[in-house]
C-alpha positions in Angstrom: 86.8 89.1 86.2 82.8 89.5 85.3 80.8 90.4 88.6 78.3 87.9 89.5 75.3 89.7 91.6 72.2 87.3 92.7 69.0 88.4 94.6 66.3 86.2 96.3 63.9 86.9 99.0 63.6 84.3 102.1 61.4 84.6 105.4 63.7 85.1 108.7 61.8 82.5 110.5 64.1 83.5 114.1 61.8 87.2 114.0 58.2 86.6 114.1 55.9 89.4 115.2 53.1 89.7 117.4 50.4 88.7 115.2 52.8 85.1 113.8 53.7 86.8 110.7 57.6 86.5 109.7 59.4 89.2 107.6 60.9 89.0 104.4 64.5 89.5 103.8 66.1 90.1 100.8 69.7 88.5 100.2 72.5 90.1 97.7 75.3 87.6 96.9 78.2 89.7 94.6 80.9 86.8 93.8 79.9 84.7 96.6 79.9 87.0 99.5 76.6 87.8 100.8 73.9 90.5 102.7 71.1 90.9 103.9 68.3 93.3 104.2 64.7 93.6 105.3 62.2 94.6 102.9 60.0 95.9 105.5 57.2 93.9 105.0 55.6 90.7 107.0 53.6 88.3 105.8 52.2 84.5 107.0 54.8 81.3 106.1 51.8 79.9 104.4 50.8 82.8 102.1 54.6 82.9 100.9 56.5 80.8 98.1 60.2 80.2 98.9 60.5 78.5 95.2 58.9 81.8 93.5 60.9 83.9 96.0 57.0 85.9 96.5 54.1 85.4 97.7 51.4 83.2 96.7 48.4 84.5 94.7 47.2 87.5 93.1 45.6 89.5 96.1 45.8 93.2 96.3 48.1 92.1 99.3 50.2 90.0 97.4 50.5 92.6 93.9 51.5 95.3 96.5 54.6 93.9 97.9 55.4 91.5 94.8 55.4 95.2 93.6 57.7 96.4 96.3 60.1 93.4 95.6 60.2 93.8 92.3 61.5 97.6 92.6 64.1 96.3 95.1 65.1 94.1 92.8 65.5 96.4 90.4 67.2 98.8 92.5 70.1 96.0 92.8 70.8 96.3 88.8 70.6 99.9 88.8 73.5 99.9 91.8 75.5 97.7 89.7 74.9 99.9 86.3 75.5 103.1 88.0 78.9 101.6 89.5 79.7 100.2 85.9 78.9 103.7 84.0 81.8 105.1 86.7 84.1 103.0 86.1 84.0 101.8 89.7 85.5 98.3 90.4 82.2 96.4 91.6 83.7 94.8 94.4 81.4 93.8 97.7 82.5 96.5 99.6 81.8 99.1 96.9 78.1 97.8 95.8 77.4 97.4 99.4 78.1 101.1 100.6 76.7 102.0 97.1 73.5 100.3 97.5 73.4 101.6 101.0 73.8 104.9 100.4 77.1 104.9 102.1 79.9 106.6 101.0 83.3 105.3 101.0 86.0 107.3 102.9 87.4 109.9 100.9 91.5 109.3 100.9 93.5 112.5 99.5 96.9 112.5 98.9 98.9 115.0 101.0 97.5 113.4 104.1 99.0 110.1 102.8 102.2 111.7 101.9 102.6 113.4 105.1 102.3 110.7 107.3 104.5 108.6 105.0 107.1 111.2 105.0 106.5 111.5 109.7 107.3 107.7 109.4 110.5 108.2 108.0 111.2 111.2 109.9 110.9 108.7 113.1 113.2 106.0 111.5 115.8 108.4 110.6 119.2 107.4 112.1 117.8 103.9 112.1 116.5 102.9 108.7 116.9 106.0 106.6 119.5 108.5 106.3 118.6 112.3 107.1 119.2 112.9 102.9 116.3 110.4 102.6 113.8 112.4 104.7 115.0 115.7 103.0 114.1 114.1 99.9 110.8 113.0 100.4 110.1 116.5 101.9 111.1 117.8 98.6 109.1 115.4 96.9 106.0 116.6 99.0 106.8 120.2 98.4 107.2 120.0 94.3 103.9 117.5 94.5 102.2 120.7 96.3 103.0 123.1 94.0 102.2 121.0 91.1 98.5 120.9 92.4 98.4 124.5 92.8 100.1 125.3 89.3 97.8 122.7 87.0 94.6 122.3 89.0 94.5 125.1 91.5 94.1 122.6 94.5 96.0 122.1 97.6 95.0 118.4 97.4 93.4 115.7 95.5 91.1 112.5 96.0 93.9 109.9 95.2 91.2 108.2 92.7 91.4 111.1 90.7 95.2 110.1 89.9 95.9 108.1 86.5 98.5 108.5 84.0 97.5 111.7 82.0 98.4 113.5 86.0 101.5 111.7 86.2 102.9 113.1 82.8 101.3 116.4 84.1 103.4 115.7 86.7 106.7 115.0 85.1 106.1 117.7 82.3 105.9 120.1 85.6 109.2 119.0 87.1 111.3 119.5 83.5 109.5 122.5 82.7 108.4 124.7 86.1 111.2 123.6 88.2 114.2 123.1 85.5 114.8 119.7 86.9 117.5 117.8 84.7 116.2 114.1 83.2 117.5 112.0 86.4 116.5 114.1 89.1 112.5 114.3 87.4 112.8 110.9 86.9 113.7 110.5 90.9 111.4 112.7 91.7 108.3 111.0 89.9 109.8 107.7 91.2 109.4 109.2 95.1 105.9 109.3 94.1 105.5 106.1 92.5 106.3 104.8 96.2 103.4 106.6 97.4 101.0 105.6 95.1 102.2 102.2 96.1 101.1 102.7 99.8 98.0 103.5 98.2 97.7 100.0 96.0 98.9 97.9 98.9 96.4 99.4 101.1 93.2 98.5 99.1 92.8 102.8 98.4 93.4 102.5 94.9 91.9 99.5 92.3 94.0 100.2 89.1 97.6 102.0 89.6 98.0 105.2 87.4 101.8 104.2 86.6 100.8 101.2 84.4 101.9 102.9 81.3 104.9 105.1 82.3 108.6 104.2 81.4 111.2 106.3 82.4 115.1 105.6 82.1 117.2 107.4 83.6 120.6 108.7 81.7 124.1 107.3 82.7 125.9 110.0 84.5 129.7 110.6 83.9 130.9 110.5 87.8 134.1 113.1 88.5 137.0 112.0 89.9 140.3 112.7 90.4 144.0 111.9 88.5 146.8 110.5 90.2 148.0 114.4 89.2 145.3 116.2 91.1 145.8 113.8 93.9 149.8 114.4 93.9 149.0 118.3 93.6 146.9 118.1 96.7 148.8 116.0 99.2 151.9 118.2 98.6 150.6 121.6 98.5 151.7 123.0 102.0 148.7 125.4 103.3 149.0 128.6 105.7 145.2 128.0 106.7 144.7 125.3 109.5 141.1 124.5 108.1 142.5 124.1 104.6 145.0 121.4 105.6 142.4 119.4 107.9 139.4 119.1 104.9 142.2 118.3 102.5 143.7 115.6 105.1 140.2 114.2 105.3 139.5 114.6 101.6 142.2 112.6 100.7 141.7 110.1 103.7 138.0 109.2 101.7 140.2 109.1 98.1 142.1 106.0 99.9 139.1 104.1 101.7 136.1 105.3 99.2 134.0 106.5 102.2 131.4 109.0 101.4 130.9 111.9 104.0 128.5 110.4 106.8 130.2 107.4 106.5 133.6 109.2 107.8 131.7 111.3 110.0 130.5 108.1 111.5 134.3 106.5 112.1 135.6 105.9 116.2 138.7 104.2 116.6 136.7 101.2 117.7 136.2 100.7 113.5 139.8 100.1 112.9 140.9 96.5 113.8 143.5 94.0 112.4 142.4 92.4 109.2 143.0 89.1 107.8 146.8 90.1 106.8 147.5 91.3 109.9 147.3 95.3 108.8 144.6 97.8 110.2 141.5 97.4 108.3 138.0 99.3 108.4 135.0 97.6 109.4 131.8 99.4 109.3 128.6 99.5 107.7 127.3 102.5 104.8 124.3 104.5 106.0 123.2 104.2 102.5 122.6 101.1 101.9 123.1 99.0 105.9 125.8 96.8 104.2 129.0 96.0 105.3 132.6 97.4 103.8 136.0 96.1 104.9 138.6 98.5 103.8 141.9 97.4 104.4 143.6 100.9 105.5 145.9 102.3 103.1 149.7 103.5 104.0 148.3 107.6 103.3 144.9 107.0 105.1 146.5 105.5 108.3 148.7 108.3 108.7 145.9 110.8 108.2 144.6 108.5 111.2 147.2 108.6 113.2 147.8 112.4 112.9 144.6 113.4 114.2 144.9 110.8 117.4 145.0 113.5 119.6 142.9 116.1 118.2 140.5 117.7 120.5 137.8 116.9 118.8 138.4 113.2 118.3 138.7 113.0 122.0 136.2 114.7 123.1 133.4 113.7 120.6 135.0 109.9 120.0 135.4 110.3 116.6 138.6 109.0 114.2 138.7 112.1 112.6 137.4 115.6 113.0 135.0 116.5 110.5 133.2 119.3 109.0 129.8 119.8 108.6 129.4 118.4 104.9 128.3 122.3 103.5 131.5 123.6 105.3 133.9 120.7 103.8 132.1 121.3 100.2 133.2 125.0 100.2 136.5 124.5 101.5 137.1 121.7 98.8 136.5 124.6 96.1 139.2 126.7 97.7 141.2 124.1 98.0 140.8 123.3 94.0 141.3 126.2 92.7 144.7 127.0 95.1 146.4 123.6 94.0 145.0 124.7 90.1 142.1 121.6 89.8 139.5 122.7 87.2 137.0 120.5 88.8 133.8 121.2 90.5 135.2 120.1 93.8 133.4 117.9 96.5 133.6 115.7 99.2 131.6 112.9 97.0 134.4 113.0 94.2 136.4 111.5 96.6 134.5 108.0 96.6 134.9 108.2 92.7 138.3 108.6 93.4 138.9 105.6 95.2 137.0 103.8 92.2 138.9 104.8 89.7 142.2 106.0 90.3 143.4 104.5 93.5 141.9 101.2 93.1 140.6 100.0 89.6 143.3 102.3 87.5 146.0 99.8 89.2 144.4 97.1 88.6 142.7 96.4 92.0 139.6 93.8 90.7 136.2 94.9 90.1 134.8 92.9 92.4 137.3 93.4 95.2 136.3 97.4 94.9 132.5 96.6 94.6 133.1 94.9 98.0 135.2 97.8 99.8 132.6 100.4 98.5 129.4 98.3 99.9 127.7 98.3 96.8 125.0 96.1 96.5 125.1 95.5 93.1 128.3 94.7 91.0 126.6 97.0 88.2 126.8 100.4 90.3 130.5 99.7 90.1 131.1 99.2 86.5 129.7 102.3 86.2 133.4 103.5 86.9 134.9 101.0 85.4 133.3 102.2 82.0 134.9 105.5 82.3 138.9 104.5 82.7 140.0 104.7 79.2 143.5 105.1 79.9 143.3 101.9 82.0 141.8 100.4 78.7 144.8 101.9 77.0 147.2 100.0 79.9 145.7 96.6 79.4 146.1 96.7 75.8 149.5 97.8 75.9 150.6 94.8 77.3 148.8 93.2 75.0 150.4 94.8 72.3 154.1 93.7 74.2 152.6 90.4 74.2 152.6 90.1 70.4 154.8 92.3 69.4 157.5 89.3 68.5 154.9 87.6 66.4 154.8 90.6 64.5 158.1 90.3 63.8 158.1 87.0 62.8 155.5 87.7 60.5 157.2 90.5 59.0 160.4 88.4 58.8 158.0 85.4 57.1 156.6 88.0 54.3 159.9 89.3 53.3 161.5 85.9 52.9 157.9 85.3 50.4 158.7 88.4 48.9 162.6 87.7 48.1 
């Protein structure tokens, strides 16, 4: 939208001096918003022309004052030109600050990013998971390192962030930090949130991300087969810690709960469901969505096994789960002992529940999505795409159905040939 600026001069009759003269004021209007400022000159009301917006006549006084008013008018349009040449959006605020020589407060990127992270830290456990804070702290570190790597700066004015900055930042993440595609996209996405905050607060006039496009590549999620699960369940461990880790991992395989959600379970999360059997009623920390999961027999056996465990009794936990780091370390040992050639982590249990335990056994994808606490069915559909053997089994049923039809066609063909 083109900016409309008008200038006029008038006498302010409420400020008459001792000589009964009135001050001349300049009124500048920018797109309907106006501000007034004094010209510093006083005149007799009889010598002023309201229609012409200047002094009457050709006296020396009139020529001097009218010349000063023309200079002030020219300064208005010079200010407009300066803002335009500097590619600054001309608004009431930007024009007024420039015209009056006021510097707008410089807003630097790093303090804004730090304040964003501070607020997330305050809300950890309420609105955010610890992992969210860790992710943004890492994003802040990458941003600081990028500024030094590319510009030899420790901070930058947010107005200097443009499309080229975004592309260079993504290149830095991929080349220097060696991030894969999805990791790089996620860090840029975190940075985009900070920029969106600046836009929402009116600190930026244009979005540097407007022409940026990045696509997350689909990742094939690892999961355990039925044979892997049986091998793990039937294995007898000499070590009590491996036995414990195996049990809790298997519990997650048959409930679909992520590590943090298992850790937060207490006995109060188990209640009778609609079928009269025990169900888990909980809320996923990551998405704050409800999960209602019927307890399968094996999961119930594991709950019963650790009912009297000291950690469960003293810390009000359903299961005596270790730290995520220790669980993953011990799962590597378990994989080696059980002959499972996969990089086993606790989160694979959740993927196993979605694939091997439920979808492969004919549980509808909508039901699986509900139990997993997904907010979007598309998230669950990623698991369905990797079940080639499920497709094979479904088609075998179809083959059996059409077997008699094929036989009839063969007989008919033979009769025709004869």
